[in-house]
C-alpha positions as CSV (number, residue, x, y, z in Angstrom):
1,M,-7.7,-23.1,-26.1
2,S,-5.2,-24.9,-23.7
3,F,-1.9,-23.9,-22.2
4,V,-1.1,-27.3,-20.8
5,S,2.5,-28.3,-21.2
6,S,3.5,-31.5,-23.0
7,S,4.9,-34.6,-21.2
8,K,8.3,-33.6,-22.4
9,Q,8.1,-30.2,-20.8
10,L,7.2,-31.8,-17.5
11,A,10.1,-34.3,-17.5
12,R,12.1,-32.3,-15.1
13,L,9.3,-32.1,-12.5
14,P,9.2,-34.9,-9.8
15,S,7.0,-37.6,-11.0
16,E,4.8,-37.3,-7.9
17,V,3.7,-33.8,-8.7
18,R,3.0,-33.9,-12.4
19,L,-0.7,-34.7,-12.0
20,A,-1.1,-31.7,-9.7
21,H,0.8,-29.6,-12.3
22,Y,-1.7,-30.6,-15.0
23,Y,-4.5,-29.7,-12.6
24,F,-3.1,-26.2,-12.2
25,F,-3.0,-25.7,-15.8
26,Y,-6.5,-26.9,-16.2
27,L,-7.8,-24.3,-13.6
28,H,-5.6,-21.7,-15.2
29,D,-7.2,-22.5,-18.6
30,A,-10.6,-22.3,-17.1
31,I,-9.9,-18.7,-15.9
32,A,-8.2,-17.7,-19.2
33,R,-11.2,-19.1,-21.2
34,M,-13.7,-17.2,-19.3
35,F,-11.7,-13.9,-19.7
36,V,-11.5,-14.4,-23.5
37,E,-15.2,-15.2,-23.9
38,Y,-16.3,-12.4,-21.6
39,E,-14.0,-9.9,-23.3
40,A,-15.2,-10.9,-26.7
41,A,-18.8,-10.4,-25.5
42,N,-17.9,-6.8,-24.0
43,A,-19.0,-8.0,-20.7
44,M,-17.4,-5.0,-19.0
45,E,-19.8,-2.7,-20.8
46,I,-23.0,-1.5,-19.0
47,K,-25.8,-0.4,-21.5
48,V,-28.2,2.3,-20.3
49,N,-31.3,3.3,-22.0
50,F,-32.3,6.9,-21.2
51,E,-35.8,8.1,-21.4
52,G,-35.6,11.3,-23.4
53,K,-32.8,12.8,-25.4
54,S,-32.0,15.5,-22.9
55,K,-30.9,13.0,-20.3
56,A,-28.8,11.1,-22.8
57,K,-27.3,14.3,-24.0
58,E,-26.5,15.3,-20.5
59,F,-24.9,12.0,-19.8
60,S,-22.7,12.2,-22.9
61,K,-21.6,15.8,-22.0
62,N,-20.6,14.7,-18.5
63,A,-18.8,11.6,-19.8
64,K,-16.6,13.8,-22.1
65,R,-16.1,16.3,-19.3
66,Y,-15.3,13.9,-16.6
67,D,-15.5,10.1,-17.4
68,P,-18.3,7.6,-17.9
69,I,-18.3,6.4,-14.3
70,T,-18.7,9.9,-13.0
71,A,-21.4,10.5,-15.6
72,L,-23.3,7.6,-14.4
73,R,-23.1,8.9,-10.8
74,H,-24.2,12.4,-11.9
75,A,-27.2,10.7,-13.6
76,G,-28.1,8.9,-10.4
77,L,-27.2,5.6,-11.9
78,H,-25.1,4.5,-9.0
79,A,-25.8,0.8,-9.3
80,E,-24.7,0.9,-13.0
81,A,-21.5,2.8,-12.0
82,K,-20.7,0.3,-9.3
83,R,-21.3,-2.6,-11.6
84,T,-19.0,-1.1,-14.3
85,V,-16.2,-0.6,-11.8
86,L,-16.5,-4.1,-10.3
87,N,-16.7,-5.6,-13.8
88,A,-13.5,-3.8,-14.9
89,I,-11.6,-4.8,-11.8
90,T,-12.8,-8.5,-12.1
91,M,-11.6,-8.6,-15.8
92,A,-8.3,-6.9,-15.3
93,M,-7.3,-8.5,-12.1
94,S,-8.2,-12.1,-13.3
95,S,-6.1,-11.5,-16.4
96,D,-3.2,-10.3,-14.3
97,C,-3.6,-13.2,-12.0
98,A,-3.6,-15.8,-14.8
99,H,-0.5,-14.3,-16.6
100,H,1.4,-14.6,-13.2
101,I,0.3,-18.1,-12.5
102,Y,1.1,-19.3,-16.0
103,E,4.6,-17.8,-15.9
104,A,5.2,-19.3,-12.5
105,L,4.2,-22.8,-13.6
106,K,6.5,-22.6,-16.6
107,C,9.4,-21.5,-14.3
108,F,8.7,-24.4,-12.0
109,E,8.8,-26.7,-15.0
110,K,12.3,-25.5,-15.6
111,R,13.5,-25.9,-12.0
112,K,13.6,-22.1,-11.8
113,I,12.2,-22.0,-8.3
114,I,13.2,-18.4,-7.3
115,P,11.4,-16.6,-10.2
116,G,8.7,-19.2,-9.9
117,F,7.9,-18.2,-6.3
118,S,8.3,-14.5,-7.1
119,L,5.7,-14.8,-9.8
120,L,3.3,-16.8,-7.7
121,R,3.6,-14.4,-4.8
122,K,1.4,-11.6,-6.2
123,P,-1.6,-13.7,-7.3
124,L,-1.8,-15.5,-4.0
125,L,-0.8,-12.8,-1.5
126,D,-2.5,-9.9,-3.3
127,N,-5.0,-10.7,-6.0
128,L,-6.6,-13.5,-4.1
129,S,-7.0,-11.2,-1.1
130,Y,-9.0,-8.8,-3.2
131,F,-11.0,-11.5,-5.0
132,S,-12.0,-12.9,-1.6
133,W,-12.9,-9.4,-0.4
134,M,-15.1,-8.8,-3.5
135,V,-16.9,-12.1,-3.1
136,A,-17.4,-11.8,0.7
137,D,-18.3,-8.1,1.0
138,E,-18.9,-6.5,-2.4
139,D,-20.4,-3.3,-0.9
140,G,-17.6,-2.8,1.5
141,F,-15.0,-3.4,-1.2
142,Y,-16.6,-0.9,-3.5
143,D,-17.1,1.8,-0.9
144,D,-13.4,1.5,0.3
145,F,-12.1,1.4,-3.3
146,T,-14.0,4.5,-4.4
147,C,-13.7,6.6,-1.3
148,G,-10.6,8.4,-2.4
149,D,-8.4,7.0,0.3
150,V,-6.1,4.3,-1.1
151,S,-4.9,3.4,2.4
152,K,-8.2,1.7,3.0
153,I,-7.4,-1.0,0.4
154,T,-3.8,-1.8,1.3
155,Q,-2.8,-5.3,2.4
156,K,-1.8,-3.9,5.8
157,K,-5.4,-2.7,6.2
158,L,-6.7,-6.1,5.1
159,G,-4.4,-8.0,7.4
160,N,-6.7,-8.6,10.4
161,R,-9.7,-9.3,8.2
162,R,-8.3,-11.8,5.7
163,K,-9.4,-14.9,7.5
164,E,-12.9,-13.6,8.0
165,L,-13.2,-12.6,4.4
166,I,-11.9,-15.9,3.1
167,E,-14.4,-17.7,5.4
168,N,-17.4,-15.6,4.1
169,A,-16.1,-16.1,0.6
170,I,-16.0,-19.9,1.0
171,K,-19.6,-19.8,2.2
172,A,-20.7,-17.7,-0.8
173,I,-19.1,-20.1,-3.3
174,E,-20.4,-23.0,-1.3
175,V,-17.3,-25.1,-0.9
176,E,-17.4,-25.4,2.9
177,G,-16.9,-29.2,2.7
178,L,-13.8,-28.9,0.5
179,C,-11.7,-26.2,2.2
180,S,-11.6,-23.9,5.2
181,A,-10.5,-20.3,5.9
182,G,-8.0,-21.8,8.4
183,Q,-6.4,-23.9,5.7
184,I,-6.1,-21.3,3.0
185,H,-4.9,-18.6,5.5
186,D,-2.3,-20.8,6.9
187,I,-0.9,-22.0,3.6
188,I,-0.6,-18.6,2.2
189,F,-0.1,-16.1,5.1
190,N,1.2,-18.0,8.1
191,S,5.0,-17.4,8.4
192,K,5.3,-20.1,11.1
193,N,3.6,-22.8,8.9
194,D,6.6,-25.0,7.8
195,S,4.4,-26.5,5.1
196,G,3.1,-23.1,3.9
197,L,4.1,-20.9,1.2
198,Y,4.8,-17.5,2.9
199,G,8.4,-18.3,3.7
200,Y,9.0,-19.4,0.3
201,F,7.6,-16.1,-1.1
202,Q,9.7,-14.0,1.2
203,H,12.9,-15.9,0.5
204,A,12.4,-15.7,-3.3
205,L,11.9,-12.0,-3.0
206,H,14.7,-11.1,-0.6
207,L,18.2,-12.3,-0.4
208,V,18.3,-11.6,3.4
209,T,15.4,-11.8,5.9
210,V,15.9,-11.0,9.6
211,E,12.7,-9.5,10.9
212,R,10.9,-12.8,11.8
213,L,12.8,-15.7,13.5
214,E,11.1,-18.3,11.4
215,L,12.2,-16.6,8.2
216,K,15.6,-15.6,9.3
217,T,18.4,-16.2,6.9
218,S,20.9,-18.8,8.0
219,P,24.5,-17.5,8.7
220,E,26.9,-17.2,5.9
221,N,24.1,-17.7,3.3
222,F,21.6,-15.9,1.1
223,N,18.0,-17.1,0.7
224,F,17.7,-19.7,-2.1
225,I,20.9,-18.6,-3.9
226,F,22.8,-21.8,-3.0
227,K,19.8,-24.0,-3.3
228,N,20.3,-27.0,-5.6
229,P,17.5,-26.7,-8.2
230,N,17.4,-30.4,-8.7
231,D,16.3,-31.0,-5.1
232,D,12.8,-32.1,-4.9
233,D,11.9,-31.1,-1.4
234,V,10.6,-27.7,-2.3
235,Y,8.5,-29.2,-5.1
236,L,7.0,-31.8,-2.7
237,T,6.0,-29.1,-0.2
238,L,4.7,-26.7,-2.9
239,Y,2.6,-29.2,-4.6
240,S,1.2,-30.7,-1.4
241,V,-0.6,-27.5,-0.5
242,L,-1.0,-25.5,-3.8
243,P,-3.9,-27.6,-5.3
244,L,-6.3,-26.4,-2.5
245,V,-5.3,-22.8,-2.8
246,I,-5.6,-22.8,-6.7
247,F,-8.9,-24.6,-6.5
248,Y,-10.3,-21.8,-4.1
249,L,-8.8,-19.1,-6.4
250,A,-10.4,-20.5,-9.4
251,R,-13.8,-20.8,-7.6
252,V,-13.8,-17.2,-6.3
253,V,-12.9,-15.9,-9.8
254,M,-15.6,-18.0,-11.4
255,H,-18.0,-16.6,-8.9
256,L,-17.1,-13.0,-9.8
257,F,-17.6,-13.8,-13.5
258,D,-21.0,-15.2,-12.7
259,R,-21.9,-11.9,-11.1
260,I,-21.1,-10.3,-14.3
261,S,-23.2,-12.6,-16.3
262,R,-26.1,-12.3,-13.9
263,W,-26.1,-8.5,-14.4
264,I,-26.2,-8.9,-18.1
265,L,-29.1,-11.4,-17.9
266,F,-31.1,-9.6,-15.2
267,R,-30.0,-5.9,-15.6
268,R,-32.2,-3.1,-14.2
269,P,-34.9,-1.6,-16.2
270,P,-34.3,1.6,-18.2
271,S,-33.5,4.7,-16.2
272,S,-36.2,7.3,-15.9
C-alpha cells in the first residue's frame, strides 16, 4: 500500500523539495500501514477472561447498562479500562492525523498553499501535542482525559507544558541525537520564528491577523489572498523545517502503536 505521488504529479513542486515530499509520503504510508494492520487485528479490543460465570454475567450487565469502559471499572479492571481508552485514542487520532497530512501534501502538489496549511495545522498544532503528552506522561494524560473536566485537556492548558512534554517524549522514543524539544517547539509554536510554521498556519486560517505584531496583516492586504501560488519562497521555507517535524510525529505515533502491541503480547493474567 502506497500513496506516493507520481513524478508527473510532483512536477509543479520546486525541484529542491521533491525528495522531501517523497519522504513525507513515506512516513505517512508507514503510519497508514500500521493503522490498517492493527485495525485488521482488532488491536483496540481488550480481552478479559473472568473466573466464574457470575463475574462475566455482571460485566455484561454493566456493559449494557452503561458502556464497556464503565463496566471494566466496576469490575475493578482499571488497567484494562485505561488500555482500552488509550488504544482507541491512538487509533482514531493517528487516522485523523494521517488523513489531514495526506490531503495537505496533495494541496501543496497543486500549489494550493492556503488549504494546504489549513489542513497541516491540525495534525501539527493539535494531534502532535496530544501524541507527545501520551508518550511523555501517559498516566497524567489518562487522568486528565477521564476526570470529567474537558478544560484540563485544552491546548490553552497545554501551552506552558508543551516543550517539556516534547522533551520527555523525545527521550522516550530515543531520538535525542536527531532532534530537540527546542527545535520542534520553535518550528511549530513560535510565532516569532521567521522560519517556523506558526505564522503560515495563522495566515492560512484567518484573512486578517492583528493580535501579534509578528503576525499582523500588512496594510491594504489580506493574508495569503494575493500571494502568487507560483512563488517558491513558501515551499523552500516549509520543506526546510517540515522533515524534522514529520519525522518526530511518525516516531511518537510508532511508539504509541508499540504500546498497543506490547499489551497484546504481555497482557495481564486473567482477572480473579
